[in-house]
PDB file of N, CA, C and O in Angstrom:
ATOM      1  N   MET A   1       0.327 162.759 102.000  1.00  0.00           N
ATOM      2  CA  MET A   1       1.281 163.824 101.910  1.00  0.00           C
ATOM      3  C   MET A   1       1.905 163.840 100.519  1.00  0.00           C
ATOM      4  O   MET A   1       2.292 162.800  99.987  1.00  0.00           O
ATOM      5  N   LYS A   2       1.994 165.006  99.954  1.00  0.00           N
ATOM      6  CA  LYS A   2       2.522 165.123  98.605  1.00  0.00           C
ATOM      7  C   LYS A   2       4.019 165.383  98.625  1.00  0.00           C
ATOM      8  O   LYS A   2       4.548 165.986  99.558  1.00  0.00           O
ATOM      9  N   ALA A   3       4.686 164.923  97.587  1.00  0.00           N
ATOM     10  CA  ALA A   3       6.128 165.105  97.484  1.00  0.00           C
ATOM     11  C   ALA A   3       6.478 166.584  97.375  1.00  0.00           C
ATOM     12  O   ALA A   3       7.520 167.007  97.876  1.00  0.00           O
ATOM     13  N   SER A   4       5.631 167.370  96.733  1.00  0.00           N
ATOM     14  CA  SER A   4       5.910 168.800  96.596  1.00  0.00           C
ATOM     15  C   SER A   4       5.923 169.488  97.957  1.00  0.00           C
ATOM     16  O   SER A   4       6.697 170.421  98.171  1.00  0.00           O
ATOM     17  N   GLU A   5       5.078 169.039  98.873  1.00  0.00           N
ATOM     18  CA  GLU A   5       5.076 169.593 100.229  1.00  0.00           C
ATOM     19  C   GLU A   5       6.360 169.213 100.958  1.00  0.00           C
ATOM     20  O   GLU A   5       6.925 170.020 101.696  1.00  0.00           O
ATOM     21  N   LEU A   6       6.813 167.991 100.748  1.00  0.00           N
ATOM     22  CA  LEU A   6       8.013 167.513 101.428  1.00  0.00           C
ATOM     23  C   LEU A   6       9.270 168.195 100.902  1.00  0.00           C
ATOM     24  O   LEU A   6      10.218 168.404 101.658  1.00  0.00           O
ATOM     25  N   ARG A   7       9.290 168.545  99.621  1.00  0.00           N
ATOM     26  CA  ARG A   7      10.470 169.179  99.038  1.00  0.00           C
ATOM     27  C   ARG A   7      10.710 170.572  99.609  1.00  0.00           C
ATOM     28  O   ARG A   7      11.824 171.091  99.529  1.00  0.00           O
ATOM     29  N   LYS A   8       9.678 171.179 100.183  1.00  0.00           N
ATOM     30  CA  LYS A   8       9.813 172.509 100.773  1.00  0.00           C
ATOM     31  C   LYS A   8      10.516 172.463 102.133  1.00  0.00           C
ATOM     32  O   LYS A   8      10.991 173.488 102.623  1.00  0.00           O
ATOM     33  N   LEU A   9      10.581 171.275 102.739  1.00  0.00           N
ATOM     34  CA  LEU A   9      11.183 171.126 104.059  1.00  0.00           C
ATOM     35  C   LEU A   9      12.697 170.950 103.941  1.00  0.00           C
ATOM     36  O   LEU A   9      13.198 170.489 102.916  1.00  0.00           O
ATOM     37  N   ASN A  10      13.416 171.320 104.995  1.00  0.00           N
ATOM     38  CA  ASN A  10      14.864 171.089 104.987  1.00  0.00           C
ATOM     39  C   ASN A  10      15.148 169.693 105.551  1.00  0.00           C
ATOM     40  O   ASN A  10      14.234 168.985 105.972  1.00  0.00           O
ATOM     41  N   ALA A  11      16.407 169.318 105.552  1.00  0.00           N
ATOM     42  CA  ALA A  11      16.785 167.956 105.941  1.00  0.00           C
ATOM     43  C   ALA A  11      16.430 167.658 107.397  1.00  0.00           C
ATOM     44  O   ALA A  11      16.005 166.548 107.718  1.00  0.00           O
ATOM     45  N   LYS A  12      16.602 168.636 108.269  1.00  0.00           N
ATOM     46  CA  LYS A  12      16.299 168.425 109.683  1.00  0.00           C
ATOM     47  C   LYS A  12      14.808 168.167 109.890  1.00  0.00           C
ATOM     48  O   LYS A  12      14.423 167.289 110.662  1.00  0.00           O
ATOM     49  N   GLU A  13      13.973 168.938 109.194  1.00  0.00           N
ATOM     50  CA  GLU A  13      12.525 168.748 109.296  1.00  0.00           C
ATOM     51  C   GLU A  13      12.103 167.410 108.691  1.00  0.00           C
ATOM     52  O   GLU A  13      11.194 166.752 109.197  1.00  0.00           O
ATOM     53  N   LEU A  14      12.771 167.013 107.603  1.00  0.00           N
ATOM     54  CA  LEU A  14      12.454 165.726 106.975  1.00  0.00           C
ATOM     55  C   LEU A  14      12.802 164.564 107.905  1.00  0.00           C
ATOM     56  O   LEU A  14      12.060 163.585 107.990  1.00  0.00           O
ATOM     57  N   ASN A  15      13.930 164.679 108.597  1.00  0.00           N
ATOM     58  CA  ASN A  15      14.305 163.618 109.540  1.00  0.00           C
ATOM     59  C   ASN A  15      13.309 163.531 110.691  1.00  0.00           C
ATOM     60  O   ASN A  15      12.995 162.436 111.157  1.00  0.00           O
ATOM     61  N   ALA A  16      12.814 164.670 111.149  1.00  0.00           N
ATOM     62  CA  ALA A  16      11.804 164.665 112.213  1.00  0.00           C
ATOM     63  C   ALA A  16      10.509 164.042 111.701  1.00  0.00           C
ATOM     64  O   ALA A  16       9.860 163.278 112.415  1.00  0.00           O
ATOM     65  N   LYS A  17      10.138 164.363 110.475  1.00  0.00           N
ATOM     66  CA  LYS A  17       8.931 163.796 109.865  1.00  0.00           C
ATOM     67  C   LYS A  17       9.082 162.282 109.716  1.00  0.00           C
ATOM     68  O   LYS A  17       8.138 161.530 109.958  1.00  0.00           O
ATOM     69  N   LEU A  18      10.266 161.844 109.319  1.00  0.00           N
ATOM     70  CA  LEU A  18      10.530 160.416 109.162  1.00  0.00           C
ATOM     71  C   LEU A  18      10.380 159.690 110.496  1.00  0.00           C
ATOM     72  O   LEU A  18       9.801 158.605 110.560  1.00  0.00           O
ATOM     73  N   LYS A  19      10.898 160.288 111.544  1.00  0.00           N
ATOM     74  CA  LYS A  19      10.783 159.681 112.873  1.00  0.00           C
ATOM     75  C   LYS A  19       9.316 159.563 113.280  1.00  0.00           C
ATOM     76  O   LYS A  19       8.898 158.534 113.810  1.00  0.00           O
ATOM     77  N   ASP A  20       8.537 160.611 113.034  1.00  0.00           N
ATOM     78  CA  ASP A  20       7.107 160.587 113.368  1.00  0.00           C
ATOM     79  C   ASP A  20       6.360 159.515 112.571  1.00  0.00           C
ATOM     80  O   ASP A  20       5.512 158.805 113.111  1.00  0.00           O
ATOM     81  N   LEU A  21       6.685 159.408 111.281  1.00  0.00           N
ATOM     82  CA  LEU A  21       6.015 158.414 110.439  1.00  0.00           C
ATOM     83  C   LEU A  21       6.355 156.988 110.875  1.00  0.00           C
ATOM     84  O   LEU A  21       5.489 156.114 110.863  1.00  0.00           O
ATOM     85  N   LYS A  22       7.595 156.752 111.255  1.00  0.00           N
ATOM     86  CA  LYS A  22       7.978 155.415 111.716  1.00  0.00           C
ATOM     87  C   LYS A  22       7.262 155.061 113.015  1.00  0.00           C
ATOM     88  O   LYS A  22       6.854 153.917 113.213  1.00  0.00           O
ATOM     89  N   GLN A  23       7.110 156.045 113.897  1.00  0.00           N
ATOM     90  CA  GLN A  23       6.373 155.814 115.141  1.00  0.00           C
ATOM     91  C   GLN A  23       4.905 155.521 114.842  1.00  0.00           C
ATOM     92  O   GLN A  23       4.301 154.644 115.460  1.00  0.00           O
ATOM     93  N   GLU A  24       4.334 156.264 113.890  1.00  0.00           N
ATOM     94  CA  GLU A  24       2.940 156.036 113.507  1.00  0.00           C
ATOM     95  C   GLU A  24       2.767 154.645 112.908  1.00  0.00           C
ATOM     96  O   GLU A  24       1.783 153.962 113.194  1.00  0.00           O
ATOM     97  N   LEU A  25       3.723 154.220 112.075  1.00  0.00           N
ATOM     98  CA  LEU A  25       3.658 152.887 111.483  1.00  0.00           C
ATOM     99  C   LEU A  25       3.711 151.813 112.562  1.00  0.00           C
ATOM    100  O   LEU A  25       2.972 150.830 112.498  1.00  0.00           O
ATOM    101  N   PHE A  26       4.572 151.993 113.542  1.00  0.00           N
ATOM    102  CA  PHE A  26       4.649 151.045 114.653  1.00  0.00           C
ATOM    103  C   PHE A  26       3.301 150.947 115.369  1.00  0.00           C
ATOM    104  O   PHE A  26       2.812 149.853 115.648  1.00  0.00           O
ATOM    105  N   ASN A  27       2.712 152.105 115.660  1.00  0.00           N
ATOM    106  CA  ASN A  27       1.425 152.111 116.352  1.00  0.00           C
ATOM    107  C   ASN A  27       0.326 151.450 115.523  1.00  0.00           C
ATOM    108  O   ASN A  27      -0.509 150.722 116.059  1.00  0.00           O
ATOM    109  N   LEU A  28       0.331 151.705 114.218  1.00  0.00           N
ATOM    110  CA  LEU A  28      -0.685 151.093 113.351  1.00  0.00           C
ATOM    111  C   LEU A  28      -0.516 149.579 113.301  1.00  0.00           C
ATOM    112  O   LEU A  28      -1.502 148.843 113.338  1.00  0.00           O
ATOM    113  N   ARG A  29       0.722 149.111 113.217  1.00  0.00           N
ATOM    114  CA  ARG A  29       0.967 147.666 113.192  1.00  0.00           C
ATOM    115  C   ARG A  29       0.527 147.026 114.501  1.00  0.00           C
ATOM    116  O   ARG A  29      -0.024 145.925 114.512  1.00  0.00           O
ATOM    117  N   PHE A  30       0.774 147.725 115.600  1.00  0.00           N
ATOM    118  CA  PHE A  30       0.360 147.207 116.900  1.00  0.00           C
ATOM    119  C   PHE A  30      -1.164 147.122 116.978  1.00  0.00           C
ATOM    120  O   PHE A  30      -1.709 146.116 117.431  1.00  0.00           O
ATOM    121  N   GLN A  31      -1.847 148.173 116.538  1.00  0.00           N
ATOM    122  CA  GLN A  31      -3.312 148.167 116.541  1.00  0.00           C
ATOM    123  C   GLN A  31      -3.848 147.058 115.645  1.00  0.00           C
ATOM    124  O   GLN A  31      -4.836 146.404 115.979  1.00  0.00           O
ATOM    125  N   HIS A  32      -3.192 146.849 114.507  1.00  0.00           N
ATOM    126  CA  HIS A  32      -3.628 145.800 113.582  1.00  0.00           C
ATOM    127  C   HIS A  32      -3.455 144.413 114.215  1.00  0.00           C
ATOM    128  O   HIS A  32      -4.284 143.526 114.012  1.00  0.00           O
ATOM    129  N   ALA A  33      -2.391 144.239 114.970  1.00  0.00           N
ATOM    130  CA  ALA A  33      -2.115 142.943 115.596  1.00  0.00           C
ATOM    131  C   ALA A  33      -3.158 142.593 116.648  1.00  0.00           C
ATOM    132  O   ALA A  33      -3.475 141.419 116.840  1.00  0.00           O
ATOM    133  N   ILE A  34      -3.689 143.594 117.325  1.00  0.00           N
ATOM    134  CA  ILE A  34      -4.686 143.314 118.363  1.00  0.00           C
ATOM    135  C   ILE A  34      -6.105 143.612 117.869  1.00  0.00           C
ATOM    136  O   ILE A  34      -7.031 143.751 118.668  1.00  0.00           O
ATOM    137  N   ASN A  35      -6.264 143.708 116.564  1.00  0.00           N
ATOM    138  CA  ASN A  35      -7.568 143.850 115.899  1.00  0.00           C
ATOM    139  C   ASN A  35      -8.331 145.104 116.325  1.00  0.00           C
ATOM    140  O   ASN A  35      -9.547 145.059 116.511  1.00  0.00           O
ATOM    141  N   GLN A  36      -7.623 146.213 116.479  1.00  0.00           N
ATOM    142  CA  GLN A  36      -8.281 147.468 116.793  1.00  0.00           C
ATOM    143  C   GLN A  36      -8.157 148.492 115.664  1.00  0.00           C
ATOM    144  O   GLN A  36      -8.606 149.630 115.803  1.00  0.00           O
ATOM    145  N   LEU A  37      -7.556 148.093 114.563  1.00  0.00           N
ATOM    146  CA  LEU A  37      -7.354 149.020 113.452  1.00  0.00           C
ATOM    147  C   LEU A  37      -8.581 149.000 112.544  1.00  0.00           C
ATOM    148  O   LEU A  37      -8.963 147.955 112.018  1.00  0.00           O
ATOM    149  N   ASP A  38      -9.196 150.178 112.368  1.00  0.00           N
ATOM    150  CA  ASP A  38     -10.403 150.268 111.546  1.00  0.00           C
ATOM    151  C   ASP A  38     -10.086 150.231 110.056  1.00  0.00           C
ATOM    152  O   ASP A  38     -10.820 149.616 109.283  1.00  0.00           O
ATOM    153  N   ASN A  39      -9.002 150.884 109.647  1.00  0.00           N
ATOM    154  CA  ASN A  39      -8.667 150.986 108.235  1.00  0.00           C
ATOM    155  C   ASN A  39      -7.247 150.458 107.997  1.00  0.00           C
ATOM    156  O   ASN A  39      -6.281 151.201 108.171  1.00  0.00           O
ATOM    157  N   PRO A  40      -7.106 149.188 107.603  1.00  0.00           N
ATOM    158  CA  PRO A  40      -5.775 148.623 107.393  1.00  0.00           C
ATOM    159  C   PRO A  40      -5.013 149.272 106.230  1.00  0.00           C
ATOM    160  O   PRO A  40      -3.791 149.148 106.148  1.00  0.00           O
ATOM    161  N   HIS A  41      -5.722 149.958 105.338  1.00  0.00           N
ATOM    162  CA  HIS A  41      -5.063 150.622 104.209  1.00  0.00           C
ATOM    163  C   HIS A  41      -4.176 151.764 104.690  1.00  0.00           C
ATOM    164  O   HIS A  41      -3.277 152.197 103.970  1.00  0.00           O
ATOM    165  N   LYS A  42      -4.421 152.248 105.887  1.00  0.00           N
ATOM    166  CA  LYS A  42      -3.621 153.337 106.459  1.00  0.00           C
ATOM    167  C   LYS A  42      -2.160 152.920 106.597  1.00  0.00           C
ATOM    168  O   LYS A  42      -1.265 153.755 106.465  1.00  0.00           O
ATOM    169  N   ILE A  43      -1.909 151.637 106.862  1.00  0.00           N
ATOM    170  CA  ILE A  43      -0.537 151.132 106.975  1.00  0.00           C
ATOM    171  C   ILE A  43       0.201 151.353 105.652  1.00  0.00           C
ATOM    172  O   ILE A  43       1.342 151.815 105.644  1.00  0.00           O
ATOM    173  N   THR A  44      -0.439 151.027 104.558  1.00  0.00           N
ATOM    174  CA  THR A  44       0.152 151.204 103.238  1.00  0.00           C
ATOM    175  C   THR A  44       0.439 152.674 102.964  1.00  0.00           C
ATOM    176  O   THR A  44       1.489 153.011 102.417  1.00  0.00           O
ATOM    177  N   ASP A  45      -0.482 153.543 103.339  1.00  0.00           N
ATOM    178  CA  ASP A  45      -0.292 154.980 103.126  1.00  0.00           C
ATOM    179  C   ASP A  45       0.924 155.499 103.891  1.00  0.00           C
ATOM    180  O   ASP A  45       1.705 156.290 103.361  1.00  0.00           O
ATOM    181  N   VAL A  46       1.079 155.059 105.120  1.00  0.00           N
ATOM    182  CA  VAL A  46       2.204 155.517 105.933  1.00  0.00           C
ATOM    183  C   VAL A  46       3.520 154.982 105.359  1.00  0.00           C
ATOM    184  O   VAL A  46       4.517 155.703 105.340  1.00  0.00           O
ATOM    185  N   LYS A  47       3.536 153.739 104.895  1.00  0.00           N
ATOM    186  CA  LYS A  47       4.744 153.181 104.277  1.00  0.00           C
ATOM    187  C   LYS A  47       5.145 153.995 103.048  1.00  0.00           C
ATOM    188  O   LYS A  47       6.330 154.246 102.826  1.00  0.00           O
ATOM    189  N   ARG A  48       4.167 154.402 102.259  1.00  0.00           N
ATOM    190  CA  ARG A  48       4.467 155.203 101.067  1.00  0.00           C
ATOM    191  C   ARG A  48       4.989 156.583 101.449  1.00  0.00           C
ATOM    192  O   ARG A  48       5.878 157.118 100.786  1.00  0.00           O
ATOM    193  N   ASP A  49       4.442 157.157 102.513  1.00  0.00           N
ATOM    194  CA  ASP A  49       4.935 158.452 102.981  1.00  0.00           C
ATOM    195  C   ASP A  49       6.382 158.344 103.455  1.00  0.00           C
ATOM    196  O   ASP A  49       7.190 159.240 103.211  1.00  0.00           O
ATOM    197  N   ILE A  50       6.702 157.243 104.133  1.00  0.00           N
ATOM    198  CA  ILE A  50       8.081 157.013 104.569  1.00  0.00           C
ATOM    199  C   ILE A  50       9.002 156.921 103.354  1.00  0.00           C
ATOM    200  O   ILE A  50      10.089 157.500 103.355  1.00  0.00           O
ATOM    201  N   ALA A  51       8.579 156.205 102.332  1.00  0.00           N
ATOM    202  CA  ALA A  51       9.382 156.071 101.117  1.00  0.00           C
ATOM    203  C   ALA A  51       9.578 157.429 100.440  1.00  0.00           C
ATOM    204  O   ALA A  51      10.661 157.718  99.931  1.00  0.00           O
ATOM    205  N   ARG A  52       8.540 158.258 100.434  1.00  0.00           N
ATOM    206  CA  ARG A  52       8.668 159.590  99.844  1.00  0.00           C
ATOM    207  C   ARG A  52       9.701 160.427 100.588  1.00  0.00           C
ATOM    208  O   ARG A  52      10.535 161.090  99.973  1.00  0.00           O
ATOM    209  N   VAL A  53       9.638 160.391 101.908  1.00  0.00           N
ATOM    210  CA  VAL A  53      10.585 161.173 102.710  1.00  0.00           C
ATOM    211  C   VAL A  53      12.008 160.689 102.461  1.00  0.00           C
ATOM    212  O   VAL A  53      12.915 161.502 102.284  1.00  0.00           O
ATOM    213  N   LEU A  54      12.213 159.378 102.446  1.00  0.00           N
ATOM    214  CA  LEU A  54      13.548 158.835 102.213  1.00  0.00           C
ATOM    215  C   LEU A  54      14.067 159.212 100.828  1.00  0.00           C
ATOM    216  O   LEU A  54      15.246 159.529 100.673  1.00  0.00           O
ATOM    217  N   THR A  55      13.203 159.181  99.833  1.00  0.00           N
ATOM    218  CA  THR A  55      13.592 159.543  98.472  1.00  0.00           C
ATOM    219  C   THR A  55      14.033 160.998  98.407  1.00  0.00           C
ATOM    220  O   THR A  55      15.050 161.316  97.791  1.00  0.00           O
ATOM    221  N   ILE A  56      13.275 161.874  99.035  1.00  0.00           N
ATOM    222  CA  ILE A  56      13.604 163.295  98.997  1.00  0.00           C
ATOM    223  C   ILE A  56      14.883 163.575  99.785  1.00  0.00           C
ATOM    224  O   ILE A  56      15.675 164.432  99.394  1.00  0.00           O
ATOM    225  N   LEU A  57      15.089 162.861 100.888  1.00  0.00           N
ATOM    226  CA  LEU A  57      16.350 163.006 101.623  1.00  0.00           C
ATOM    227  C   LEU A  57      17.544 162.596 100.752  1.00  0.00           C
ATOM    228  O   LEU A  57      18.588 163.248 100.787  1.00  0.00           O
ATOM    229  N   GLN A  58      17.396 161.536  99.984  1.00  0.00           N
ATOM    230  CA  GLN A  58      18.466 161.107  99.085  1.00  0.00           C
ATOM    231  C   GLN A  58      18.701 162.135  97.985  1.00  0.00           C
ATOM    232  O   GLN A  58      19.846 162.393  97.617  1.00  0.00           O
ATOM    233  N   GLU A  59      17.629 162.724  97.457  1.00  0.00           N
ATOM    234  CA  GLU A  59      17.778 163.744  96.425  1.00  0.00           C
ATOM    235  C   GLU A  59      18.534 164.945  96.972  1.00  0.00           C
ATOM    236  O   GLU A  59      19.416 165.480  96.299  1.00  0.00           O
ATOM    237  N   LYS A  60      18.201 165.375  98.183  1.00  0.00           N
ATOM    238  CA  LYS A  60      18.870 166.518  98.791  1.00  0.00           C
ATOM    239  C   LYS A  60      20.337 166.206  99.065  1.00  0.00           C
ATOM    240  O   LYS A  60      21.191 167.078  98.903  1.00  0.00           O
ATOM    241  N   ALA A  61      20.643 164.983  99.475  1.00  0.00           N
ATOM    242  CA  ALA A  61      22.032 164.588  99.702  1.00  0.00           C
ATOM    243  C   ALA A  61      22.816 164.584  98.397  1.00  0.00           C
ATOM    244  O   ALA A  61      23.980 164.986  98.377  1.00  0.00           O
ATOM    245  N   ALA A  62      22.204 164.141  97.316  1.00  0.00           N
ATOM    246  CA  ALA A  62      22.863 164.123  96.014  1.00  0.00           C
ATOM    247  C   ALA A  62      23.108 165.545  95.516  1.00  0.00           C
ATOM    248  O   ALA A  62      24.138 165.814  94.899  1.00  0.00           O
ATOM    249  N   GLU A  63      22.180 166.449  95.774  1.00  0.00           N
ATOM    250  CA  GLU A  63      22.356 167.844  95.369  1.00  0.00           C
ATOM    251  C   GLU A  63      23.532 168.465  96.106  1.00  0.00           C
ATOM    252  O   GLU A  63      24.320 169.201  95.512  1.00  0.00           O
ATOM    253  N   GLU A  64      23.653 168.175  97.392  1.00  0.00           N
ATOM    254  CA  GLU A  64      24.765 168.712  98.166  1.00  0.00           C
ATOM    255  C   GLU A  64      26.108 168.138  97.710  1.00  0.00           C
ATOM    256  O   GLU A  64      27.124 168.832  97.707  1.00  0.00           O
ATOM    257  N   ALA A  65      26.093 166.873  97.329  1.00  0.00           N
ATOM    258  CA  ALA A  65      27.325 166.235  96.886  1.00  0.00           C
ATOM    259  C   ALA A  65      27.791 166.827  95.549  1.00  0.00           C
ATOM    260  O   ALA A  65      28.991 166.955  95.309  1.00  0.00           O
ATOM    261  N   ASN A  66      26.851 167.181  94.695  1.00  0.00           N
ATOM    262  CA  ASN A  66      27.183 167.731  93.385  1.00  0.00           C
ATOM    263  C   ASN A  66      27.523 169.210  93.460  1.00  0.00           C
ATOM    264  O   ASN A  66      28.196 169.734  92.572  1.00  0.00           O
ATOM    265  N   ALA A  67      27.078 169.875  94.484  1.00  0.00           N
ATOM    266  CA  ALA A  67      27.302 171.327  94.560  1.00  0.00           C
ATOM    267  C   ALA A  67      28.666 171.693  95.087  1.00  0.00           C
ATOM    268  O   ALA A  67      28.987 172.876  95.202  1.00  0.00           O
TER     269      ALA A  67
END
């Protein structure tokens, strides 16, 4: 997921996306623990997506504080 796509979303949609990504990360970690995960690199990708969403949420909060 690209940051430019995430910047188009509002805060409510970003929070929903964050919740979905955290659930996906939990599921991937569980699959990895029981050796059913085919691509372990997917965990890293989801962690980076979570970081992107959190960063954009902070940027939007800072914009509101300055406005």
